[in-house]
C-alpha positions in Angstrom: -25.7 -48.6 -24.8 -29.0 -47.7 -26.5 -28.1 -44.0 -26.5 -24.7 -44.6 -28.0 -26.3 -46.7 -30.8 -29.0 -44.0 -31.4 -26.3 -41.3 -31.6 -24.4 -43.5 -34.1 -27.5 -44.1 -36.3 -28.4 -40.4 -36.2 -24.8 -39.4 -37.2 -24.6 -41.9 -40.0 -28.1 -41.0 -41.3 -27.3 -37.3 -41.2 -24.1 -37.7 -43.1 -25.9 -39.7 -45.7 -28.6 -37.0 -46.0 -25.9 -34.4 -46.4 -24.4 -36.4 -49.2 -27.9 -36.4 -50.9 -28.4 -32.7 -50.3 -25.0 -31.7 -51.7 -25.5 -34.0 -54.7 -28.9 -32.5 -55.6 -28.8 -30.5 -58.9 -31.2 -28.0 -57.3 -29.3 -27.6 -54.0 -28.2 -24.1 -54.6 -31.5 -22.9 -56.1 -33.6 -20.5 -54.0 -36.8 -21.9 -52.5 -38.4 -18.4 -53.1 -36.8 -15.3 -54.5 -35.5 -13.6 -52.4 -35.0 -16.3 -49.9 -32.7 -19.1 -48.6 -31.3 -21.8 -50.8 -32.9 -25.2 -51.0 -30.0 -26.8 -49.3 -30.1 -24.4 -46.3 -33.9 -25.0 -45.9 -33.5 -28.8 -46.1 -30.5 -28.8 -43.8 -32.3 -26.7 -41.1 -35.3 -29.0 -41.4 -33.0 -32.0 -40.9 -31.6 -30.4 -37.7 -35.1 -29.7 -36.4 -36.1 -33.3 -37.0 -33.1 -34.5 -35.0 -33.9 -32.0 -32.3 -37.5 -33.2 -32.2 -36.5 -36.8 -31.8 -34.1 -36.2 -28.9 -36.1 -33.4 -27.1 -38.2 -36.1 -25.4 -35.3 -37.6 -23.5 -35.6 -37.0 -19.8 -31.9 -36.6 -18.9 -30.3 -33.3 -19.8 -26.9 -35.0 -20.1 -28.3 -37.2 -22.9 -29.7 -34.2 -24.6 -26.3 -32.5 -24.4 -24.8 -35.5 -26.2 -27.3 -34.8 -29.0 -26.4 -31.1 -29.1 -22.8 -32.2 -29.5 -23.9 -34.3 -32.4 -25.8 -31.3 -33.9 -22.6 -29.3 -33.6 -20.6 -32.0 -35.5 -23.2 -32.0 -38.2 -23.2 -28.2 -38.4 -19.5 -28.2 -38.8 -19.6 -30.9 -41.5 -22.2 -28.8 -43.4 -20.1 -25.6 -43.1 -17.0 -27.4 -44.3 -18.8 -28.9 -47.3 -20.2 -25.5 -48.2 -16.7 -24.1 -48.3 -15.5 -27.0 -50.3 -18.3 -26.4 -52.9 -17.3 -22.8 -53.1 -13.6 -23.6 -53.4 -14.3 -26.2 -56.2 -16.1 -23.6 -58.4 -14.6 -23.6 -61.9 -15.0 -20.3 -63.7 -14.7 -16.8 -62.2 -18.5 -16.2 -62.7 -19.4 -19.5 -61.1 -17.0 -18.9 -58.2 -18.6 -15.5 -57.4 -22.1 -16.9 -57.7 -21.3 -19.8 -55.5 -19.6 -17.5 -53.1 -22.8 -15.4 -52.8 -24.9 -18.5 -52.4 -22.6 -20.2 -49.9 -22.3 -17.0 -47.9 -26.1 -16.6 -47.8 -26.5 -20.2 -46.9 -24.1 -20.1 -44.0 -25.6 -16.8 -42.9 -29.1 -18.4 -42.9 -28.0 -21.4 -40.8 -26.2 -19.1 -38.4 -29.3 -16.9 -38.0 -31.3 -20.1 -37.2 -28.7 -21.0 -34.5 -29.0 -17.5 -33.0 -32.8 -17.8 -32.9 -32.5 -21.2 -31.1 -30.6 -19.5 -28.3 -33.9 -18.0 -27.1 -36.0 -21.2 -27.4 -37.0 -22.6 -23.9 -35.7 -26.0 -24.9 -32.2 -24.7 -25.6 -32.3 -22.1 -22.8 -32.9 -25.0 -20.3 -30.1 -27.1 -21.9 -27.7 -24.1 -21.8 -28.6 -23.7 -18.0 -27.6 -27.4 -17.5 -24.5 -26.9 -19.7 -23.6 -23.9 -17.5 -23.9 -26.1 -14.4 -21.6 -28.6 -15.9 -19.1 -25.9 -16.8 -19.3 -24.5 -13.3 -18.4 -27.9 -11.8 -15.5 -28.2 -14.3 -14.4 -24.6 -13.5 -14.4 -25.4 -9.8 -12.4 -28.5 -10.5 -9.9 -26.5 -12.5 -9.6 -23.9 -9.7 -9.0 -26.7 -7.2 -6.2 -28.2 -9.4 -4.7 -24.7 -10.0 -4.6 -24.1 -6.3 -2.8 -27.4 -5.8 -0.3 -26.5 -8.5 -0.1 -22.8 -7.7 -0.7 -21.9 -11.4 -2.5 -18.9 -13.0 -5.4 -18.5 -15.4 -5.6 -21.0 -18.2 -7.2 -21.0 -21.6 -9.7 -23.5 -20.3 -11.3 -20.7 -18.2 -12.4 -18.9 -21.4 -13.8 -22.2 -22.9 -16.0 -22.6 -19.8 -17.8 -19.3 -20.4 -19.4 -20.1 -23.8 -23.0 -21.0 -24.7 -24.0 -24.2 -26.3 -23.6 -23.0 -29.9 -21.0 -20.3 -29.4 -18.1 -22.1 -31.0 -19.9 -23.3 -34.0 -21.4 -19.8 -34.5 -17.9 -18.3 -34.4 -16.7 -20.8 -37.0 -19.7 -19.9 -39.2 -18.9 -16.2 -38.9 -15.3 -16.9 -39.7 -16.3 -18.9 -42.8 -18.7 -16.2 -44.0 -16.0 -13.5 -43.6 -13.5 -15.7 -45.4 -15.8 -16.1 -48.4 -16.6 -12.4 -48.4 -13.0 -11.3 -48.2 -12.0 -13.7 -50.9 -14.8 -12.5 -53.2 -13.9 -8.9 -52.6 -10.3 -9.5 -53.8 -11.5 -11.0 -57.1 
């Protein structure tokens, strides 16, 4: 009960912070030139604060629930970035926003990649792998009972914690770049 409430508060607070970040007139300014945008720096900082708060939980299953929340927040951020880019008015503004959005998404994606080697996330990924292994064994048992072949679910069970969200970020970056190259 307490964990569910905590997750709900974190989600609501994060979405409110995203509203503030995207409403900031300096959101797309660079912190230092060359460097990441203000919005990307503040967003990654927010993710780190959330991670710091839940990292002290004892149960890996509870930590996984927070990782799932992080993934939801990451997806929401990615979608909002694409919406900002799509809402650009002039051609010049559209190209500039495209560059900034692409760099922002690339920066966040690089942070996710660096997290894969952090002991905290390596341990969680190990636990996640154990969960997937049990699910895979359960699928195999059900498949034997039904005499069915390989399913799409097998591929899902092979992924790392942030694999899906990283793929979506890559796809979004490619979409922005392809669209900009056609203008």
